[in-house]
C-alpha angles and dihedrals in degrees: 000000000000089000093052091048091051091050092048090053090051092048090057088067095039116108140147095352089300092111090203112195122195112273090235090061091057096060095268096311119164120249144172109315090220113055122207119230107240119254087234085068097048122068120186112213100175134105096254110050101018094063091047093050090047093048089049092053099042103032116014099045095048090041091052092050090050089054091049087055094047092047095050095246092128095039087056090068091049090049093047088048094048091242092126140016120251146080129286109262131202145070099250136054090213094066088104089068092062090064092048093051094050089048087054092052092046090050091054087052090055091053091064101028128027112233114175092186094054090041090056091045092053089051089054093049092047087053089058092047092049091052092052092055114101118232096262093049102265112146123182113122096197090063099034094052095039092052088054089052091055093256094293100129115093117207120199096219141015096021129155134175096212136022115286093355094122106035096155092060111013099082092211091134092039088057091048092053093056089044090057093049090049093046095049092049091048091049094049091044098049109012090233117134097202097105094029090058090052090052094046091050090051094044090049090055092049091050089052093048102043125056146079112331091007126070102337097183127124132222117261092216115044118224106100089079092063088043093051091051089052092049089050091052093050100043099027089225106144095203087078092056090046091051092050092053092044092055088052094045091052095059107109092011104072141000126029111354111207131141089217088072096031094249096114091104138359113294094240089058097052116106102158125063107237137163133014105012097215094048089049098049091045089052092047089051090050090048090054091050092050091045091053096044099044102027089230103170094198088060092050092049091050097047091047091052091048092050091051091051093051099039096047103033112017108032120112118225087246091056093255125140131204119062102192133072089199105083093355083260151152114262129213123297109295093008100136112146118180110205092042097037111136100195090163113210091236090053092050089050090048089052088058091049090050099045092047089054090048088056091048087055100044110016094225122144094219089077091052089049090062092041089053093046089055095041097053097040123019098025102051091039084070092075132046124242091254092053097236107092129061145198120220097185120032107207123188094219134035138181088201098283097117131081132154116261131224090229143334137233083230099045105177095122102058092049090049089050092055096052093041100050089045091064104029096115089067092074092066101080144029136178137204120180108310092345127100124197124208104202106162132033130224139116102284151128121239135182114207132185106216116184087333094309121114113235126178119207122195118194118203113189147118090227131183089031095047131028102220112108122179116196117199111202116209113174116188090227119066090246124018128181110222140153109225114203114194115190112235099206119228090241086062091057135050092250117089088202097164094066137012088207092082145041140181116250097221134031119248117267090218134018132230114281136203131198130185115209089345096307117116111240130199110264110241114180132193122182089346095309128113103233119216114179117183147114105277128216129190109275096032113139135199118198118198121194112198113188112236110189122158099265131199120214129206124196135222106275090231085075095085097196093059103048109132092004133117134209127202129226134175114183109322094334123100112206133221136190115237129192098251091056100050119078105248094018096253111126101162092059094051125112124192119197116232092243097042108131120244125200125200118219131170116231112198097193099043120098096332090314122313141175108241129197113229126202147122129262136174124256106222120209123175117208107180106304093342124095120197127200125203121183112238128188116223145182118207117211132201107278093234088065101057125113097039098109104051131286120308143118120320134172138176096187113057125199123249123198094287098050095039095055091044093051101041 
């Protein structure tokens, strides 16, 4: 009973993979000033997120495990652990991490819904993982199995002949980080220490091997830093936090120095996002964790500068990051091509992790604005509506050469999807002292602990299709003093505060409005939040009206691909034109005049139910010196829903007169 009580206490501070334990439980350690409300305390009941969460639990997670079995990822643990005969199979040494990530997602599922069959399956997998671990704690099946085969197996990528001899590429430490995340999630979900003990044994080995005067190398792919912080939160052992900070501090000071892996200079001196986008965003997330837990001002300054660089010079309008296929990397400032945009699904998820942590540090709505932009557009575009097909890159334009895949040789993205969607409801709320923060909108029920007082908040809304949100406040005590902070998104204002790259073409005709118990109240905003301070009683309601016009977006002219082009947004959703919805099927030849009217209409039977934007454009065709214009009706769909109806043309940024004439 004591164990279950302690787990319950830990889970109250568990959210979005952050595994935040109360500061008092960590011997007075500092932490994020704003604390997320755990996803276990927030239940979406709407037609947008609830079906996605359900599909992830019942379809995507079992499907991903099935693919891991088919592709030998699970057998590799058995072979390394001498549980079966055979040879290690696969192209990449980091294949182990795919299993760890899906275990993490499945564990999140167990936290909200008991599933004896899945619970037993995880026990079986953990048994294979434990068998593959070497006596001193080392765990990397590619090396362990290959050594037992006499070194005959050749791996395409992430290969080493001895432990730690190829840190820039081997992914030994990357695998370990995902193992720690999965182990912590499994422990908190089940109370079983089987996987956690494997993780602790491995982490203890790494703490012994790496450090001043020992192995001073750094991982090529960041991730262990996040995992070590989570292990620290679960165990309370501060050596894991110190080790996470040490790995970060060593970058640019020892080992392989390379901008691709963000080790070209010390992390506290970095001001521009460069190199592999996933590695970078994982590192920035870990820097935020360390900044919160240690109070290191240099870390805070650095992560602030890096955020400013990405948000204002390297962020796609869909919230995606990573412009280049080569190196899966950030490009130069203002290098944001559309057809060749990479925007890896893992990078977009990492961008959510990072921006959420930035909010937890600073309490500013602009970070949630970026998070929401990524979440509703470039993240959920990474998985099909049926939960069985995936995007690796998420381009903003296509000639018909993109389709979601059933799986990948490098399968990092599907595993990331499983763990992310299983915990997505935990991004909706946060608390600080006697203040509650409503960050995301969606029909839901949430249980908050505000300054030690229990408060239930019920959201009634048809968001993201409509902007009316009714918040029903139900405090446990008859009267509860609380400051309610409701985010007013930047798309519901005339200030594109989340990025200087973009601006809306026209001001809003009406502003956001808030009413308390039916009585309009003066909108007072602080850091992007409408602030309502009062003594709350059961039955009190707050009605928020967010304007949702069909908005046009223009881009900074230093982004060459978007000169003379317009993007469309309604609420949090960025729209695209796709071939089935344009008369004649030609999207890339279409021009839409700046004053062309747009009409929003909800279509129940289209792509799971979406609001489309209807209008008429001109198909432009050049023949010699002659340019012909043919009127074409179109319906724009939310970007996340494209590529469900066969290959064909798609575009987010649509030509206006200037761009169409130049192109055609």
